[in-house]
C-alpha positions as CSV (number, residue, x, y, z in Angstrom):
1,X,-86.4,103.2,151.6
2,X,-86.8,103.7,155.5
3,X,-90.1,106.1,155.2
4,X,-91.6,103.7,152.8
5,X,-91.0,100.5,155.1
6,X,-92.2,103.3,158.0
7,X,-95.4,104.4,156.1
8,X,-96.6,101.1,155.2
9,X,-96.3,99.9,159.2
10,X,-98.6,103.0,159.8
11,X,-101.0,101.6,157.0
12,X,-101.6,98.9,158.5
13,X,-101.7,99.7,162.2
14,X,-103.8,103.0,161.9
15,X,-107.1,101.8,160.8
16,X,-107.2,99.6,164.1
17,X,-106.0,102.8,166.4
18,X,-109.1,105.0,167.7
19,X,-108.5,108.6,167.6
20,X,-109.3,111.4,170.0
21,X,-112.2,112.7,168.5
22,X,-114.2,110.1,168.4
23,X,-113.5,109.0,172.1
24,X,-114.0,112.7,172.9
25,X,-117.7,112.0,171.7
26,X,-118.1,108.9,173.3
27,X,-116.9,109.3,176.6
28,X,-116.7,107.0,179.2
29,X,-118.6,104.5,176.7
30,X,-121.5,102.3,179.2
31,X,-123.3,99.8,177.4
32,X,-126.7,100.2,176.7
33,X,-127.5,96.2,176.0
34,X,-130.2,95.2,178.8
35,X,-129.4,94.3,182.2
36,X,-129.4,90.8,183.9
37,X,-132.3,90.4,185.3
38,X,-130.7,89.1,188.8
39,X,-133.6,88.0,191.0
40,X,-134.7,85.7,188.1
41,X,-131.4,84.8,186.1
42,X,-132.7,82.6,183.0
43,X,-131.1,79.5,183.2
44,X,-128.8,79.0,180.6
45,X,-127.9,75.1,179.3
46,X,-124.0,74.8,178.5
47,X,-122.4,72.8,176.2
48,X,-119.0,70.6,176.8
49,X,-117.4,72.9,175.0
50,X,-118.4,76.1,176.5
51,X,-117.8,74.2,179.5
52,X,-114.0,73.6,178.5
53,X,-113.7,77.2,177.4
54,X,-115.6,79.1,179.9
55,X,-115.5,76.9,182.8
56,X,-118.8,77.6,184.6
57,X,-116.5,77.6,188.0
58,X,-114.1,80.2,186.7
59,X,-110.0,79.9,186.6
60,X,-107.8,80.7,189.1
61,X,-105.1,82.8,187.8
62,X,-101.4,82.7,188.8
63,X,-101.2,85.7,190.7
64,X,-102.2,87.7,194.1
65,X,-103.8,91.2,193.7
66,X,-102.9,92.5,197.0
67,X,-103.1,96.1,197.7
68,X,-102.8,97.3,194.1
69,X,-106.7,98.2,194.1
70,X,-105.6,100.7,197.0
71,X,-102.5,101.9,195.4
72,X,-104.4,102.9,191.5
73,X,-106.7,105.0,194.0
74,X,-104.1,106.6,196.4
75,X,-101.9,107.1,193.1
76,X,-105.2,108.5,191.0
77,X,-105.3,106.1,188.4
78,X,-108.6,105.2,189.9
79,X,-111.3,107.5,191.2
80,X,-112.6,105.4,193.7
81,X,-115.6,107.0,193.6
82,X,-116.3,107.3,189.5
83,X,-115.4,103.7,189.4
84,X,-117.3,102.7,192.3
85,X,-120.9,104.7,190.5
86,X,-120.2,102.8,187.8
87,X,-121.5,99.9,189.9
88,X,-124.1,101.3,192.5
89,X,-126.4,103.3,189.9
90,X,-127.1,99.0,189.0
91,X,-126.6,97.7,192.7
92,X,-123.3,95.7,191.5
93,X,-120.8,96.7,193.9
94,X,-119.9,94.0,195.5
95,X,-117.4,93.3,198.4
96,X,-115.4,91.1,196.0
97,X,-115.4,94.4,193.6
98,X,-114.9,96.3,196.9
99,X,-111.9,94.4,198.2
100,X,-110.5,94.5,195.1
101,X,-110.9,98.2,194.9
102,X,-109.5,99.4,198.1
103,X,-108.5,95.9,200.3
104,X,-105.9,93.5,200.4
105,X,-106.3,90.2,198.5
106,X,-103.7,87.5,199.6
107,X,-105.5,84.9,197.2
108,X,-104.7,84.5,194.4
109,X,-107.0,85.6,191.3
110,X,-110.1,83.9,190.4
111,X,-111.7,85.2,186.6
112,X,-115.0,83.8,186.0
113,X,-118.0,85.1,183.2
114,X,-119.3,87.6,185.8
115,X,-116.4,89.4,187.2
116,X,-114.2,89.4,183.9
117,X,-115.1,93.1,183.2
118,X,-114.5,94.4,186.4
119,X,-111.0,92.7,186.4
120,X,-110.7,93.9,182.7
121,X,-110.9,97.9,184.3
122,X,-108.7,96.5,186.7
123,X,-105.9,95.6,184.9
124,X,-106.6,98.2,182.1
125,X,-106.0,101.2,185.3
126,X,-102.4,98.7,185.9
127,X,-101.4,98.6,182.9
128,X,-101.7,101.9,181.7
129,X,-100.2,103.7,185.0
130,X,-97.3,101.4,185.8
131,X,-94.1,102.4,184.8
132,X,-93.4,100.6,181.7
133,X,-91.0,100.9,178.1
134,X,-93.1,99.7,176.1
135,X,-95.4,102.3,176.8
136,X,-92.6,104.9,176.9
137,X,-91.0,103.6,173.7
138,X,-93.6,101.6,171.8
139,X,-96.0,101.9,169.3
140,X,-98.2,104.0,171.3
141,X,-95.5,106.6,170.5
142,X,-95.2,106.7,167.1
143,X,-95.4,110.4,166.0
144,X,-97.7,109.2,163.4
145,X,-100.1,108.8,165.6
146,X,-100.6,112.2,166.7
147,X,-99.8,111.3,171.0
148,X,-100.0,108.5,173.0
149,X,-103.4,110.1,174.4
150,X,-105.1,109.8,170.9
151,X,-106.3,105.9,171.8
152,X,-108.8,104.3,173.2
153,X,-106.6,103.0,176.3
154,X,-105.6,106.3,177.2
155,X,-108.1,108.7,176.5
156,X,-111.3,106.1,177.0
157,X,-110.1,106.0,180.4
158,X,-112.2,108.1,181.7
159,X,-112.3,107.2,185.6
160,X,-109.0,108.7,186.7
161,X,-108.2,111.7,189.0
162,X,-107.9,114.1,186.5
163,X,-106.1,113.9,182.7
164,X,-105.5,110.0,182.2
165,X,-102.4,111.0,180.2
166,X,-101.4,112.5,183.8
167,X,-101.1,108.2,185.0
168,X,-99.6,107.2,182.0
169,X,-96.7,104.6,182.7
170,X,-96.2,107.3,185.7
171,X,-96.5,104.8,188.5
172,X,-94.1,102.2,190.0
173,X,-96.3,100.1,191.7
174,X,-93.3,96.5,191.3
175,X,-89.9,97.3,190.0
176,X,-89.0,94.2,187.2
177,X,-85.5,93.1,186.4
178,X,-84.0,93.0,182.8
179,X,-85.0,89.3,182.6
180,X,-89.1,89.7,183.6
181,X,-89.1,93.4,180.9
182,X,-87.3,91.2,178.5
183,X,-90.5,88.0,179.2
184,X,-93.1,91.1,179.1
185,X,-91.7,91.9,176.0
186,X,-91.4,88.4,173.9
187,X,-95.1,88.0,175.4
188,X,-96.7,90.7,174.6
189,X,-95.9,90.6,171.3
190,X,-97.3,87.3,170.4
191,X,-100.5,88.3,172.3
192,X,-103.5,89.5,170.0
193,X,-107.1,90.4,170.1
194,X,-110.2,89.7,167.7
195,X,-111.2,93.6,168.1
196,X,-107.7,94.6,166.3
197,X,-104.5,93.2,164.4
198,X,-102.8,95.0,166.7
199,X,-100.6,93.3,169.9
200,X,-100.6,93.4,173.4
201,X,-97.4,95.7,172.6
202,X,-99.3,97.7,170.5
203,X,-102.0,98.8,173.5
204,X,-103.7,100.7,171.7
205,X,-107.8,99.6,173.3
206,X,-108.2,98.8,176.5
207,X,-108.2,95.0,176.1
208,X,-104.5,95.1,174.8
209,X,-103.8,98.1,177.7
210,X,-105.2,95.0,180.3
211,X,-103.3,92.3,179.4
212,X,-99.9,94.8,179.1
213,X,-100.5,95.0,183.1
214,X,-101.5,91.3,183.7
215,X,-98.3,90.4,182.1
216,X,-96.4,93.3,184.2
217,X,-98.3,91.5,187.3
218,X,-97.6,88.1,186.1
219,X,-93.6,88.8,185.8
220,X,-93.2,90.9,188.9
221,X,-94.7,87.2,190.6
222,X,-92.4,85.0,189.5
223,X,-94.8,83.4,186.9
224,X,-92.9,81.5,184.1
225,X,-93.6,82.1,180.3
226,X,-95.6,78.8,179.9
227,X,-97.6,79.8,182.5
228,X,-98.2,83.8,181.1
229,X,-99.4,82.3,177.6
230,X,-101.8,79.9,179.2
231,X,-103.7,82.7,181.5
232,X,-103.6,84.9,179.1
233,X,-105.8,82.8,176.8
234,X,-108.3,82.2,179.7
235,X,-108.6,85.7,180.2
236,X,-108.5,86.6,176.9
237,X,-111.6,83.6,176.5
238,X,-113.3,85.5,179.2
239,X,-113.0,88.8,177.2
240,X,-113.9,87.6,174.0
241,X,-116.2,84.4,174.7
242,X,-118.0,84.4,171.3
243,X,-114.5,84.4,169.6
244,X,-113.2,82.4,171.7
245,X,-116.0,79.6,171.2
246,X,-115.6,79.8,167.6
247,X,-112.0,79.2,167.9
248,X,-112.3,76.1,170.0
249,X,-115.1,75.2,167.2
250,X,-112.7,75.2,164.8
251,X,-110.1,73.7,166.7
252,X,-112.4,70.6,167.7
253,X,-113.3,70.2,163.6
254,X,-109.8,69.4,163.1
255,X,-110.0,66.6,166.2
256,X,-107.9,69.3,168.5
257,X,-109.6,69.3,172.5
258,X,-109.3,72.6,173.5
259,X,-107.1,72.2,176.6
260,X,-104.5,70.0,174.8
261,X,-104.3,73.8,171.7
262,X,-100.7,75.5,171.8
263,X,-101.5,79.0,174.2
264,X,-99.3,80.3,172.0
265,X,-100.4,79.7,168.6
266,X,-103.9,80.6,169.2
267,X,-103.0,83.8,170.5
268,X,-101.4,85.0,167.7
269,X,-101.8,86.4,164.1
270,X,-103.6,83.8,162.5
271,X,-106.3,82.7,165.0
272,X,-106.3,86.0,167.7
273,X,-106.2,89.1,165.5
274,X,-109.0,90.6,164.3
275,X,-107.9,89.7,160.6
276,X,-107.2,86.1,161.8
277,X,-110.1,85.4,163.7
278,X,-112.5,86.5,160.7
279,X,-110.6,84.1,158.6
280,X,-111.1,81.2,161.1
281,X,-114.4,81.8,162.0
282,X,-115.5,81.8,158.1
283,X,-115.0,77.9,157.6
284,X,-117.5,76.7,160.6
285,X,-121.2,77.0,161.3
286,X,-120.9,79.6,164.5
287,X,-121.5,77.9,167.6
288,X,-125.3,77.5,169.1
289,X,-126.3,81.2,170.6
290,X,-124.2,84.8,171.8
291,X,-122.4,85.3,175.0
292,X,-122.0,88.5,176.9
293,X,-118.4,89.7,176.0
294,X,-116.3,92.7,177.5
295,X,-116.2,95.7,175.0
296,X,-113.9,98.4,174.6
297,X,-114.7,100.8,177.3
298,X,-114.7,100.9,180.3
299,X,-117.0,98.0,181.3
300,X,-119.8,98.4,183.3
301,X,-121.1,94.7,184.2
302,X,-123.8,94.6,181.7
303,X,-124.8,92.4,179.2
304,X,-123.2,93.6,176.2
305,X,-125.9,93.2,173.6
306,X,-125.6,89.5,171.9
307,X,-125.4,91.4,168.0
308,X,-122.8,93.1,169.1
309,X,-119.9,92.8,166.7
310,X,-117.0,92.3,169.7
311,X,-114.4,92.7,166.8
312,X,-115.9,96.1,165.9
313,X,-113.5,98.2,168.5
314,X,-114.4,101.5,167.3
315,X,-116.5,104.1,169.0
């Protein structure tokens, strides 16, 4: 009976897992969409709903980054030269990006449409490298998948020094109390992402691993559970703009304003998982236009092709 239960669990999760063979072919997935023309940006008229879900001025997150970038570089979890080269090829390595990578940042982080992908990469590195029981004994270590090295969140992190598994749950960037770890464990089980049907507790893609890193950062700085849910919804919205604008439209049709939604409910499997989102999307007319999002590889800062299916996390 136990074996049958385990098989059913594996059958449910395996389709969303990314196997190493595909990742080797893909390497660091560099988006091939057209680059934004920074010299003559197209003026976009934003709707009221877009402004609510993705504020043009960005959103202040309840955490400071400090010198975590420099620590990740020092530990080898980020190869600074490889990381910088991704942005240098488009002359897009800004002072903000440089400071986050190797400097000291004592102000609260702000996420915007412009830097969402960059923060995704930083949080990804943090989630991958920081020592945590979720990585050591959670779903990532299920032997049925052949090892934690077989996922997009691990083999896909091609900008570390050496093998990414050399850094998997290997470094301690901050000590977490048992209460903080329990909070991370609880919240991570309730945060889904529209690219698959797994929660953050099973961070098999970059979005999941990055969210785990953000949860760890928030817990280490005393952020409470309510603010964790709210922040996670904000960040997921910037990483998956099309999906959350669709969900916001669905809620608006139910006469629920976006500012009044329950973040825990929206982040749950019925809304934020790939299957849950598909059911929501099938019930409404899609919002006007398509916005770029952050795919399941190393984010280069380029615009994701508008017609790319954001829910497809495979290579």
